[in-house]
KEZA-90670 format. One line per field, with one value per residue: residue number from 0; y, z, x of N, C-alpha, C, CB in turn. Coordinates in steps of 0.2 Angstrom, whole numbers, plus 5000, padded with zeros to 4 digits. Atoms other than C-alpha are relative to their C-alpha. Last residue first. Glycine has a CB too. Layout:
seq c(NUM	...)
n_v c(Y	...)
n_w c(Z	...)
n_u c(X	...)
ca_v c(Y	...)
ca_w c(Z	...)
ca_u c(X	...)
c_v c(Y	...)
c_w c(Z	...)
c_u c(X	...)
cb_v c(Y	...)
cb_w c(Z	...)
cb_u c(X	...)
//
This chain:
seq c(67	66	65	64	63	62	61	60	59	58	57	56	55	54	53	52	51	50	49	48	47	46	45	44	43	42	41	40	39	38	37	36	35	34	33	32	31	30	29	28	27	26	25	24	23	22	21	20	19	18	17	16	15	14	13	12	11	10	9	8	7	6	5	4	3	2	1	0)
n_v c(4996	5005	5004	4995	4998	4999	4996	5004	5002	4994	5000	5005	4999	4995	5003	5004	4995	4997	5002	4996	4993	4998	5000	5007	5003	4996	5004	5006	4999	4999	5006	5004	5003	5007	5003	4998	5004	5007	5000	5000	4995	4993	4997	4999	4994	4994	4998	4997	4993	4995	4998	4998	4994	5002	5006	4997	4996	5005	5003	4995	4999	4996	4993	4998	5003	4996	4994	4994)
n_w c(5006	5005	5003	5004	5006	5005	4997	5000	4993	4997	5002	4997	4992	4999	5000	4994	4994	4998	4994	4994	5002	4996	4993	4997	5001	4995	4994	5000	5000	4993	4997	5002	5007	5000	5002	5007	5005	5000	5005	5007	5003	4996	4997	5005	5004	4996	5000	5007	5000	4997	5004	5007	5002	4999	5004	5007	5002	5001	5006	5005	5002	4995	5001	5003	4996	4993	5001	5000)
n_u c(5002	5003	4995	4996	5003	4995	4995	4994	4999	4997	4993	4997	4999	4995	4993	4999	4998	5006	5003	4999	5001	5005	4998	5000	5007	5003	4999	5004	5007	5002	5000	5006	5000	5000	4993	4999	5004	4997	4994	5002	4996	4999	5006	5005	4997	5001	5007	5002	4997	5004	5006	4998	5004	5007	5002	4999	5006	5005	4999	5001	5007	5004	5000	4993	4995	5000	4996	5004)
ca_v c(5108	5094	5106	5118	5104	5096	5099	5092	5102	5111	5094	5093	5110	5107	5091	5100	5114	5100	5095	5097	5082	5064	5056	5051	5069	5075	5061	5070	5087	5080	5073	5089	5098	5108	5126	5133	5123	5131	5148	5144	5141	5134	5119	5114	5116	5104	5091	5092	5090	5076	5067	5068	5066	5049	5053	5070	5063	5049	5062	5073	5057	5053	5039	5020	5012	5024	5017	5000)
ca_w c(4971	4982	4992	4995	4999	5012	5027	5017	5021	5004	4996	5006	5002	4983	4984	4991	4978	4964	4957	4939	4928	4935	4930	4913	4909	4915	4904	4889	4894	4897	4879	4872	4881	4897	4897	4898	4913	4922	4917	4924	4942	4955	4947	4935	4949	4960	4946	4943	4962	4963	4949	4958	4976	4980	4973	4981	4997	4998	4996	5010	5021	5020	5009	5010	5020	5013	4995	5000)
ca_u c(4978	4984	4995	4981	4969	4980	4968	4954	4938	4939	4935	4919	4914	4917	4908	4892	4894	4894	4911	4915	4912	4910	4926	4920	4915	4933	4940	4932	4938	4955	4955	4950	4964	4960	4965	4947	4943	4958	4951	4934	4941	4930	4921	4935	4948	4937	4936	4954	4958	4945	4955	4972	4965	4972	4989	4991	4983	4997	5010	5003	5001	5019	5025	5030	5016	5003	5007	5000)
c_v c(5003	5004	4996	4997	5005	5003	5001	5004	4996	4998	5006	5000	4995	5001	5005	4996	4996	5005	5005	4999	5004	5008	5003	5000	4993	4997	5004	4996	4994	5002	5000	4994	4997	4998	4993	4998	5001	4995	4993	5000	4999	5005	5007	5004	5002	5006	5006	5002	5003	5007	5005	5002	5003	5005	4999	4995	5002	5004	4995	4997	5005	5001	5003	5008	5003	4997	5004	5006)
c_w c(4997	4994	4994	4996	4996	4994	4995	5002	5001	5007	5004	4998	5003	5008	5001	4999	5006	5006	5001	5006	5006	4999	5004	5007	5003	5000	5006	5006	5000	5001	5008	5003	4999	4992	4999	4997	4993	4995	5000	4996	4992	4996	5003	5003	4995	4996	5004	5000	4993	4999	5004	4996	4993	4997	5000	4995	4993	4998	4998	4993	4995	4998	5005	5000	4998	5004	5007	5000)
c_u c(5006	4999	4998	5006	5005	4998	5006	5006	5007	5002	5004	5007	5003	5001	5005	5007	5001	5003	4994	4996	5002	4999	4995	5001	5000	4992	4997	5001	4996	4993	4999	4999	4993	5000	5000	5007	5002	4996	5004	5006	4999	5004	5001	4994	4995	5003	4998	4993	4998	5003	4995	4994	5001	4996	4993	4998	5001	4993	4994	5001	4999	4993	4996	5000	5007	5005	5001	5004)
cb_v c(5005	4997	4996	5006	5004	4993	4997	4997	4996	5006	5001	4993	5001	5007	4997	4995	5004	4996	5001	5008	5001	4999	5004	4996	5001	5007	5000	4996	5005	5005	4996	4999	4995	4997	5002	5008	5001	4997	5005	5005	4998	4998	4995	4994	4999	4999	4994	4994	5000	4998	4993	4996	5005	4999	4994	5003	5005	4996	4996	5005	5003	5006	5002	4997	4992	4999	5005	5000)
cb_w c(5002	5003	5005	5005	5002	4999	5006	4993	5003	4999	4992	4998	5003	4997	4993	5001	5001	5002	5006	4998	4998	5007	5001	4996	4993	4999	5001	4994	4995	5002	4999	4992	4999	5003	5005	5000	5002	5008	5003	4998	5001	5006	5005	4996	4997	5006	5003	4995	5001	5007	4999	4996	5005	5007	5001	4999	5005	5006	5000	5001	5006	5002	4993	4994	4999	5003	4996	5006)
cb_u c(4995	4994	5004	5002	4993	5003	5003	5001	4995	4996	5001	4997	4993	4998	5000	4995	4994	4995	5005	4999	4993	5001	5007	5005	4998	5000	5008	5003	4998	5005	5007	4999	5006	4994	5005	5000	4993	4999	5005	4995	5008	5003	4998	4998	5007	5005	4996	5002	5007	4999	4996	5004	4999	4999	5005	5007	4999	4998	5007	5005	4996	5004	4997	5001	5000	4993	4996	4995)
//
């Protein structure tokens, strides 16, 4: 398990890679505008931009700033 070898911050960066993308797309229109066509497609498959409730939950993560 990755958590056996890396500190919690590194584990969170790996674990929350997709949620970070979804978060940025929900909160930063300029970020969304920079996505490639393939990344826009994968975003749709990953659930699209986060909802307001998902954004609030993501923002509660103590490592949010580092993850983003």
